[in-house]
N, C-alpha and C positions, 0 to 999 in steps of 0.2 A: 526492359521488362514492363508491359501495362498493367494497369491496376484492374482486377477482375469485378466483374460487376456493375463498373462506371463505366467504360467507354467514353471517356472525356478527354482522351490527349493527354491524361498524365502520365510521366512516366519517372521510373525513380532512380534517385542519385547516390551514391554509397554516403552516409553519414560524416560529415567532416569535409567532403569534397565539394569543390566549386567549380562549376566548370565555365570557367570565361566563355563569350561567344557575343560576336559584333551583333547579332541579330536581337539580342537582349534590348527589351525598350528601358530608357532611364527613367527610373522613379525618383525625384527629387536629384539626389548624386551619385546613388548607387545603382548599378547595375542588376543588383540581385536585392528581391524584395524580402522583406523581412517582415513577416504573419505572424502574430500573436492570438492563439485562440484563449478569448476570456470568459469567463461566465462562473454562475455560481456553481457549487457542490452538486455533483450526480444532474447535472444539465446534457451533459452528453460530449461534453469537449474531448477526452480521450475516442469515445466512438469514431467521432467526427473526424478527429488525426490518423485513428487507423484505417478508415475507409480510403483515405488519400495515401497515406505513407506506407501501408501494409501492418502487419500487427507489433506495434514497436512501443506502446505505451500499455501499462498496465489499466483493465478497466473492471468495475466489479459494478455491482449495483447498489453500490452505498456509497456516502459521502467519505471524500478522505483517500481513495485510491490513490490519486494524484498528490502526491507531495514532493513533488521535485520538477524544474522544467525539462522536461522532455523536448529534443529536435531532430529534425531530419528537414533536408533537401529533396524537392519535388521541381518536375518539370512542367511548367502551365504553357502547353500552346507557344512554346518556344522563349519562354519566362521563366528564370530558374525564381523559385519561392522557397526562401528557409521558414518553417514552420515550425511555431512554438508551442508546446501544450503548459499552458500555465495552471498550476494548481487552481482549485475552486476558491474563490473568494466572495465573502457577502459585500465586503467594503475595502476601499484601499487606505482606510486606517486599522493598519495591521495589529492582530492579537497572536497570532504564531508564528513560527519560522516558515511555516510554509506560505503564510500569506505575506510575510516580509519579504521572501524569494519572489512572488508573485509581482510584488512593488517594485521591487526594485529593477526587476526586467523592466516595466513598462515605463517606469521614470528615468533610469540610467542608462537602458540600451538602445540603440537607436531601431525604434520598432517603426516601419513604413507605414505597417496598416493591423487595424484590431478586427479581427471577426469576434463578435460580441455574443457569445452562445447563449439562448433564452431557452427555458423550459417554456412551451406555449401553454400548457395546462396551469402553470403558477406563473402568469404574464404582468400581474401588477407586482410580487415580489420581485421578480426576477428584472423588471425594469429599473429599480432602485439604484442597482449597479449599473445599469445604462447610462442612468441619468449623470453619476459619478464620472465612469469612464468618458464619458464625451467633453467633459472641463479638462481632459487632459490634453484637447486639440489635435488629436492625432486622428488622422481618415478610418472611417469605422464602415463597416456591413453589418449588421444585425442578421443573425443566424435562427431563425425562430423553429427551434429545434421540435421535436416531440409533438408534432403537428397532429398526428392519429390520436394520441392521448388526449389532449385538447379536444378535438372533435368527438371523443369516448365521453368526456363530461359535458356535451352538447355547448361547447365553446367554438364557434366562430369568428376567427381574426381577420379584419380587412388587411391585406400586405400595404394597400395601397396607403390606407388612412396612418397606418401605423409609421409608412414613410415619410407622409407628410408631417406628421407631428415630431417626429426626431430628424428628420432632417437629412436622414441616412437613407442607402439601399436596403431593403429588407426582403429575406427569402425565406419559404417555409419549407424544412425539411425534416426528413425522418432517418435518421444517420444511420442508425442499427440496420434499416435495408439499402443505405444508398441512395434514398428518395430525395431529390435537388439538391444534390450535392454538387452534381454537373454545374446546375444554374448558379448554386452559390458561389463557385471559384469561376464563372464567367463573370459575375457582378463584380468579384476581385479584380479579374483582369483591367473591366472597364473604370472600377477607382484607381487603380494604377496607370492607367493610360492617359486619364483626364488630368487636367491641371491642378495642380493644388490650392485646396479650398478647405475652409475650415467652418464646420455649421454653427451658425448663429446660438448663443446660447440661449436657453428655455427662461423665461423669467418668472421670477417667483414675488412673494408678496412685496410691497411697495417699501414697507420699513427695511425687510431683509434686504432688498436690492439696494436703499440708499446706504446701509451698513458696507456691502461689497462694493459698492463704486466708491467709498469715501477710500476703503483700506484699499482699492485698487491704484487709486488715484497717489497713495503714498509709495507704494511697490514701483510706478512708473517714474517717482521721483528719486528712487533709488538707482534707477537703471534696470530693472527687472523685463527680460522681455515681457511684450503684452499680451501674447497666447498663454502664457503661464500665470499672468496674474490674476484672474479669476478663480483657477485652481486653489492658489496661495491662499487668497481672501477667502475662502470658504474652509478652507483647512485651518486656518488660525482662528474663525468663528467656531469650529469644532474642538478646539484644543490638540488638533492633532500636533501633539511635540516632536515628533520625530521628522516630518516632512517639514515643519516650519524650524527646524534648530539653526538653519542654515542663515536667518534672518537676524539683525544685529539686536540688542538690548534698546537703544536707540529706538528702533523703529516697534518694537513691542512697548515700550512707553508713548509713543506717539499715536498708537493705533487703539490701546485698551481704552479710550475714553469710547469709543465706537461700538467697542464690545459690552460696555457696560450698558451703555444707554439703551442697546437693544433686547439687553437682558432684562432692564428695567421695564421698559415697552412692554413685553410680552411676559412678563412675570414668571420665568423661568432661565435656566441656563443657553446660552447661546449653541452649545454643542445639541441639546434636545430641540432647539428651535431649527437647527439645519436640518435634523433627522426626520422632523416633523415636514417640514416644507419638501424633502424629498420625497418621503412615503404617500404626501397629497396628489403631488404632481405625477408621479406613478400610477397613484388609484386614479386619477383624471383622465390619465391617457389610454389607462387599460379600459377603461368605461364607454370610451369617445370609439374605440376602434374595434370591439367585442361585440357579441351578441350571442346571448345567453340562451339556450332550449333548454329542456328535461333531458336530462343525463340519460343515457342507455345503461339498462341494467347490467351489474357486473358482479359476478360471484366471488369475485377477489375481497370485495368488500366484507362480505359475509366470512370469508375465510379467514380474513385479518383480524375480525373481532374474535374469532376463534383462537386464533394462535398467538395473541396479545392479550387472551382474558386473564385475569388473576390466578384461575387456577386451573383451569384447561389449557393455560398458556405454557406451564410449569409441566402438564403431562403431554403435553405435544412435544416439548423440548427435549425431555429425556427418551420420547419414542423415535425422535429425530436423529438424535446423537447415538440412541443403541442400534438404530438400522442402518445406521452411517458404518458404526464398529464392524458390526456382523458384517455387513456386504464386503469389507475392507477385508476382513481374516477371512470369511470363505473364501472369496476369490482368491486371494493371496495365497493360503495356505492348499489348495486345490492344485496352484500353479508351481508353487513351490516343490510339491513333491513330485508333480510330473517331471519338470526341467532339471531337477538335481539327478532323477534315476536316469534321463536321457543322457544327461553330458557326462554323469558317470560311465556309462558304458562306452563312449568317446573315449575318454581317458584311457579305460582299460585296452582299448586298441592300440593306443599312443605308447602306453606305456611299456608292449611289449618289446618295442626297439629302443628303449632308453636304457642304459646300466645304472642299477641302483648306487646309490652313494657317492654318486660324482659331483661334481660343480655343475655341470650339464643338467643332472637331474633334478637337482635341489632347483636351478633357475626355473627350469622349464614347469615344474610341478608349482613352484610359487608363483609364477605367471597365470598358471591354470586354475590355481587357487583363487587369484585375483577377480578373473574373468569369471568364473562359476560364481562368486560373492555377488558380483553387480546382478548377473542374467539370471540367477537362480535364487536368489534371497533377498536382494534389495527391489529389484524391478516387480517381482509378483504382488506387493504390496504397497510399492510408491505409486504405480500407476491407478490402480482404484482407488486409492486414498487423493489424489490429484484430482480425478474427474468427479469425484464427489464434492469435494472442496470448490471445485469450480461450478459446479451445479448450484450449490447452498450458496453461492457469491452471485451468481447472475440471476437467480431465481429473486433474490432479495431478501430472502430470511436471516442475514447474519445480524441486520438491524435490529430485525425483531429481535434476537436474542440480546443486543446491549439493553432494548429496552427494556427487557423481561428481568437482566441482573441489574439493572440501575440501581434498586433500591439496594440491593446486596451489597454492591461496590459502593456506595454511599456510606453504609455503615463502616467500611473500612478506610474510608476518606477517599475516595476517588470517586467518579462518577462514569455514567455508562457507556461514553463516549472511549474512556480505557479499554474496555474491552475488545474492542475492534482492534487493536494490536496485538492482544493476547490471542484471539482467533486466526489472525495472519500468521502468529505463530506456529499454529498446527502445521501451516506449509514449509515457511522459511524462516527463522528468526532474523535474517538480513532485511527483507520489506517490514517485518514488524516491529524492529529499531526505527526504521526511517518514518513508517505511520505514525509515530509518536510526535513526529511536528506539528500533527493538527491538536496536539492538548497544550493551555496556555501556558501553563508555569513548568520553569525548570525541575521543581520538585515532582509534576505529575509525570513529566518526560523521563525521569531516571524511575521512578518506580514503576512505571507500566513500561520501562526496556527490561529491567530486571524480571517483570512477573513473565514476559511475553520471552526471556531466555531458558524461564524454568519452564513454561510450557513444552511438551515435547512436540519438536517439529519433526517433518515427513522423515526425515534421517532415525532420530532417536523413535519416532514410533515405529520406526522397520525393526530397530531392536527388538521392541517390547513384543511384537507382532511373532518375532523368526524366534526368539528364543524362551520367553515367557508361554506366550498362546501356542506356540507349536511343541514345545516339550511338557508344558504343563496343565495345558487347556487354554478356552478362550476367557473362563470365567477369571481364572487368576490375572490375566491381561487385560479384564474390565476393571478389577481391581487396583491395579496398578494405575490405571489413568483417573480413576475417582481418588486414589489415594494423592494424586499430583495434581488433582484440580481442589483437594483439601490444602494442599500445602501452598498453591498459587495464593490462595483468598487468606490463610492465615501469616505468606509473607506480605501480601499486602497491608492488611492491618499493622505488621509489625513495624513495617517501614515507614507506613504514614505515621506512626507513634513516636519514630527516632527523628523523623523530618515533619514536625507540626505544620501544619499550614493550612489556613481555610482556604479548601479546591474550589477553582470559580464554577459557576454553573454554568451549564452549556446547552444550547437548543440542538438537540440530534435531529437532523434530517433521514425521516425513515420514508423511503422510496417506495415505490408502486411495486407490485410485484410484475412480473414478466417471464414471459415463456422464452427459455434459453436457446440461443441460436448456434447449432451443433458446430456449424464452423469455427465461431468466436471461441467457444469450449475446447475444442482441438486445437485452436492455435494457443490459445492459453497454457492448454496442458503441456503440449509443447514447448513453450517458451520454459516453463518450470523445469521440465523433463529434460529439457537442452542443457541445463545446467548441471546435471548428474551422465548424463551421456558424455559432456565436453569436458566437462572438470573434475567432476569425483569420482567417476568410472576409473577413468586413466591414473586418478590417484590411488584409488584400490590397487590396481594391478600394479602400480608403481612399488607402494608401499607394502605390497606383499613380497614383491622380489626383494625388496630391501630387508625384510621382515626374514625371509627363506635365505639370505645370504649370511645374514648377522648370524641366524642360528646353524648353517652351516658352517661356520668358521668361530661358532660357540661365544659369540661377543654379547648375545643375548644374555646371560647369567650379570652381567655388570648392569644392566638395565632392570633387571627384576631384581637384582640386590639393592639396589638403588631406590626401590620402591618398594621392598619387602616389609618395612615398618607399615606400610596404608595397607600392602595384602594382608599380612599378619594379623592386622588390627581388625579387618573386616573377614579375616577368616578366607580369603580366596586361593587359588593356588597359585604356588609362586609366579608360574609363567604369565600370568594375566597381567604383569607390570606390562610388559611391552606393549601389549593391548592399548592399555590406556593413555599412553603416551601418542600413538597415532591415533587414539581419540580424537586428540585438541585439531588435529587436521581436519578429519570427518569422522563423524560420528558413526557412521558406518563401516570403518574401518576398524573399531575395537570389535564388531562382530564378525565381520568378516575373517578378521586375522585371530579369532580367539582360538577358532578351529585348528587353523594352522600353526597357533602356539602349543596348543595339549596335544597335537598332533592326530587328532582325529575328527571327523564330521560329527559325530554321535557324541555332542556335549553332554548329554544324560548320564553316560556313561562315564565320566571323568569325574562330573561337578554333580554335587549333591540339590534336588530341588533348593535348597534356600542358597546355599550359593549362587545358583542360576537368577535366582530373585535379587539376592544381593546385587552381584554384579549388574544387572538391567537397571535397578533403581539409581545406582552408584553414575553409570552412565547416562541415564537420564535426566540428571539434575547436575551434574560439574561442570567444570567450565565448556562454556559455547566452544563453536567450532571459530578458527582463525578470521574468517571470512565474515562473522557474528561480531569476534572482537573490535575487526576494524570498523567495522560500523557504529560500533559502541562509541569508541574513540571520536571518532567525525562528528558522532550527535552529541555526545556527554563533555569529553574532554578525555583526559588520561586519569583524573585523580577519581573523579565519578565511575570511571569504568574498572580502576583499580578496586574501589569498592565492592561493585558489582560482583568481580570477578571471585573476590574474597568471600563474599555472601553464597553464591552458588556452590562453590566447594567445600565452606563449612556447611550448608545445608544437605549435600549430597553426602558427606561423610557421616553427618549424624543421623540421616533416613537410614542409609544403609545401615549403621551399626545398631540401630534401634530393629531394623527388620532383621537384622543377623539372630540378636538374643529373643526377639518373639518368636519367629517362624522356627529357630530350634525346638520352641516349648510346643507349637502346632504340629509339628512332623513328628515329634517323638511321642504324641498320643494318638 
């Protein structure tokens, strides 16, 4: 398979497979070149990764979309390259699990070459990580990405001068268009074929270099490899306990006078001194290699001022969310009615040839119900929902939402960055839980994970659209979403009071607006839709078959009887018990099997308006699906996951009970 748009001789190798070849050049002692894409958040690493490997890594126009290492293998002109998309980091000193994963890969895995991806429009800031990564002693190629954005800002960067300053190859790219990618990997091949050599260290101030030299000498006395001594010496001055934990207590005692002397000379802690040195060096290099002209006028600046305004920003937020909601409902309801009518006609033609009351008829009808549920109920709402969410992501609006809501979240004990996992939760709770890795503390990750599971994912949104909106009207569905937002905020306030902790401040990287690329939108939507088509839809059909057989043999009475205390409490029909059990597998199952359990597709003929709302609220809040539970266990551990599940179950029951009592009065009048 050739990579479209690049024409650079790259071919795809299946993930996890390595094809040995006598033609592969030897790099070090390995025939497979291990290349890591390293850079700060939102610099375009994942976009570059996808331009080479196909759409395999989630990309969005905001920081933190990559929270774990993604890898694949490609063929580069006869050479196999194992490519790693590393989470965005600002420093090798980790402050979050995502940054820790990136550092672990770079320090403990055998990476042969690093492609350091820089945002050319933010060169000075980006170079600070470059200077730190150079100290690893790993051969490196600098990818000066987003060169078009730098030109728009009036910044002209000399590749030759930057390469001379850093002593590594430098290539300009625009990864989202594929520009320069061929030249970049040509430099990678050159670096792989050339004899191993490490760039000499960039010199800092005399007193700092003196302290580093003294510590390096002590490290060499202890037998540490020379190429690692400078990095360890700098990290020791930075007080990076995680990286220097392997050093002996005796070594710390011997080197502490050097740290103390430097601190006294400069009048501040050594970690501040190192950060200042790196910052000053990055500024100096950026000034040497850049020419700044008058930037081009850009309407995006005025648009950003409006969309983040203290007043109009919130007005626009409500307008955008309302347009998103009405768009999904309008498209979904139209498609649902059309598809249900057409599929009903098809089944009527098939049913003529099937004897009623038989096992065969029960099996075929239940299989058909599962298929129709996916095709006519889930997909009509899921597809426009995913398209709209992908557009908001790639345009860059979601970080503005986090910025606008930062003050509100601070009042409940969180910060605006916690909003990003919650926004992701509207698509799927699994990546939302993974995205909490960007948060600094265990408490913040726990609270954000719980809130992300309370947010109605695409599956639960389908339940809201297909039940409440379809039978009671869009305003009722909008009310459910509004109530959900209130519950999420109240839950955040309550959980942060139950686990009090000073929430660390974070700098939120708000990216520039950009016009979304339709091919990327299409691949992203398919990547998310594929989970439903490949996993959820077969599960819907299989679950429908199981329910049909259970009903045919009259076993469903036992399940419904076991859950009757809950259904009686919420005043739901006795038959809804089985649907709630299947809903733990996938939320769509609760909705699709509801009609099957009740024996009719016209839910409003069997359930009252109050019961429809109560059922929907309970499904929207109670225990998340199994895939989300597995993600919570992996991210939080079993104990905190149990607390999270208990909280969601209690919240769902209390809300549904309150809704039952309140709506009974509303509909009575």
